[in-house]
C-alpha positions, 0 to 999 in steps of 0.5 A, a space after each residue: 500500500 502506497 501512502 502519499 503522506 506521512 500521516 496516512 503512513 503513520 496510521 497503517 503502522 503497528 505501534 512498534 517495529 523498524 522502518 527502512 529508508 531508501 535512497 534510490 539512485 540510477 546505479 545503487 539503492 542506499 538502505 538505512 534502518 531504524 530501531 524498533 522504537 523508531 527513534 534512530 536511523 542507521 545506515 545499513 548497506 548499498 544495493 548495486 542496481 541490476 534489474 528490478 526483480 533482483 533489486 526488489 529481492 535484495 530489498 525484501 530479503 533485508 525487510 524480512 531479516 530486519 523485521 521491517 514494518 514500513 518503507 520510506 522512499 526518498 522522493 527527489 523533488 526539484 529545488 522548487 518543489 516540482 517533480 521531475 523524471 527522477 520522481 516519476 522513476 521513484 514512484 514507478 519503483 514504489 508501484 512495482 514494489 507494492 505488488 510484491 509486498 504488503 508493507 506500507 510505502 511512503 515518500 519523504 522529500 529528499 532534497 539536499 539529503 546527499 549534500 547533508 550526507 556528504 558534509 557529515 562524512 567530510 566532517 568525519 574526515 573520511 577519505 574520498 573512496 570511503 565517502 563514495 562507498 557510503 554516500 548512498 546508505 548515509 543519504 538513506 539514513 538522512 531520509 529515514 531520520 527526517 521521516 522518523 522525526 516527523 512520525 515522532 512529532 505526530 506522536 506515533 512513535 
């Protein structure tokens, strides 16, 4: 089930249970997970994209292993808030994924999440190579943390 806003997503979630955040790129999918109380997002891994069926299988394996109860996909809006081709691609991914899982899916505005992730890794003094390896799942962590903070504000965590 795709929930267009965080409020309807919150209404579908059980009281406890981890969420996963996704940063969908053209070559990779960054994955972050929360704790069961939904207070902290932790970058987990990066899935190298191949074709949808393989990408979805890798993602659903993580959701099963981690007992994930909902998915938050970063929605790459343009800086003016409009939706371009990358948003359409993310929404198509969600529609295809919805056919394979009962987990509720929502979107979170990911503008500047990659910039924030890059800045955090620079402050941590990571080498360029390590930053390149981690940028996607660290960005997923920023996406998921934003959604967790909003859920907390709504009083659903």
